[in-house]
N, C-alpha and C positions, 0 to 999 in steps of 0.2 A: 375469623375473617382477617385477612391481611389489612393492616392500617398503614398510613403514611404519617410519619412522625418526624419532628425536628426538635433538637435540643441544642441550646447555645448559651454561652455565658455573655452577660451584658452588664455594662456599667450603670450606675444610678442615673446618669444623664443620657442613657439610651444608645451607647456606642458598643459595637462588638470588636472594634480595633481602636488603637490610639491614633493620633495624627500621623500623616505621612506613611500609610501602608503601601507596600509594594513587594516585588520579588526580593526575597532575602530579608524582608522586614514585614512579614505577612500580618502580624498583629499590630503593626504601627509602633510609634514611639510610646513606650510605657505600657503597651497593650498586654504584655505577658502577665501582668498582675491579674487579669481576668481569669487566668487558668491556674493560678497558684493553688487553689483549693483542690483541683483534680489531680495535679501533678504530684501532690503529697500522698495520694491514696495508693495502698498496696495493690489493688486490683488494676489501676491504671498502669502502675510501674511494671507489673508482671506482663501485661499485654504488650509493653514496649521493650521487653527484655531486660528490665532492671529488677533489682531486689530491694527489700525493705519497704518502708512506707506505713501509713496508718491503716489499721485493720478494723473493719466493722464501722458501725455508725450510719447515720442517715445519708451522708454524702456518698458513702460506698454503695449503699442500696440504690440511690439515684443513678450512679454511674453504671451499675449492673443493668439497670433498665435501658440506659442509653446504648449499651453495647450488645443488646440482645437481638438486634435486627439481623435479617438474613441477607440483605443487600442494601446498597445506599446510592444516592445521587449526590454528585459533587460539582461545584462550579469550576470552570477552567482556571481561574486565578488561584484557587486553593490548590488545585493539582500542580500548577506550575511552581507555586511556592515550595511545594514539598517533593517535587519529582526527584531531585538529587537525594535528599534524605530517605526517600522511600525505596532506594536501591537495595539489592540483596547483600551488599558488602556490610558486615557488622560494624565496621568502623565509620560508616558514613552517616552524618546528619544528626539532627536533634531529636529524631523520633526513636532512637534507641537501637538495639542490636538486631531487630527483625522488623519487617513491615508490620504495622500495627493493626491492620484491618482483618485479614483472613476471610474476606467475603468478596463477592463481585461488587465493583464500584462503577457507576455509569457517569461519565464526565460530560458536562454540557460544554459544547464548543462549536465554533464555526469552521474548524479546520479538521478535515478527515485524517485519521491516523489509525494504524493497525493496533489491535489490543496489546496491552502490556501485561504480562504475567510475572508475578513475583513469588518468592518462596513463601510457603505457608498458606496458600490459597487466595491471596489477593490478586484480583484480575481487574485491570482498568479497561473499560470499553468506552470509546469516544462516540458521543451521540450528537449528530449535527442537525437533527430535525425537531429540536425543542424539548421543553420540560415534560410535556405529555408523553412523548415517546420514551424519554428516559425513565419516567416513573413506571410506565407499562412494562418496559424491559426489566426493570428492577423487580416488579411484582412477579414476573415469570421466573425470576432467578432466586427468589427468597426461600424456596422449599417450605412455604407455608408460614414463614415468620414475617415480621413487619418490615417495611421499607423505611430507611432513615434518610432524611435530607441532611447531609453532613455539613453543608455550608458551602460558601460563605453566605453573607447576607443576601446577595442578589439571587442565589438559588432558592433560598427560603422565601424571598419576596415573590419570585415567579410561581412557586408552588402555592402560595397563599392566593395570589390574584387569579390563578387558574382554577381555584377551587379543588385542589388536589390534596391539601393537607387536612388530616383528621385531628392532629394534636400538636400543640406547640408548648415546649417547656423552656422557660427562661430561668436561668440561674443568675440571680441578681447579686452582683458583687458590690459591696459598699465602698465604691471609689468613684471619683469624678475624673473623667479623662479630658473633657473640654474640647474634643474634636476627634475626627476619625470617620468611620463608616457607621451610620445609623442603621439599625435593623428595621424598625417599623416606619418606613417611608416608601415612596414609589408604589403605593398600593391602590392607586386609581381613585375615582370619585365615589366608589361604592365599596369601601374596604370591608373585609369579612368581620363578622361579630365573634368575639371571643368570650367564652364562658369559663370562669375559673373553677376548676374541679378539685384542686389540691394545693395546699401551701405547706411546705416543709422548711422550717427555719433551723439553721445550724449556726455555730459561732462565726463561720467564715462567709456564708452565702445563704441566700433565701431562694428556694426552688418553687417557682410558680408554674403549675401545669394548667394549660387551657385547652378546652375542647373547642373546635371550630364549629360554631353554631350554624 
């Protein structure tokens, strides 16, 4: 059965970006530290057109799970921050030498736009009628695989409050950012209950998997 899952790195003080996030500074000031554990992995580097990196281990297995979905939902701000880097030109942007997704991506937005198709199977479809519609379209496009909520924080919050998320994985990085965008806020007066079903501890990060009760 297709499930809807979200995985995201978060600081010890609850932030998924550093202070002052914005276009061109999507992870905020100092926020790149949240992703150092994943950027070092060989399977992440291969998916972005790079060579080298760490092979095997718990972190690599977690990343394989994160990349196993058949379609994803993404917030408009996350798309805008990476639109240039996600182009087809191999010299463009911080995402590497090819678009990193290779699956259909449904972007939450208030502004209609024609779909954008990139090399390697990445297709961005812009959804103007809400998170429920985006998730439903993603389900139809998965080919039987799971749907990922790629981020950012607002997209995950919307999925949680709408009761659409089945699983949330937090990769806790042992750093204090002191400001930025918090993940677990704006969840209303009756926030969902989370049941921890797995803990994986590695030298760089602790992965907590929660089922939405």
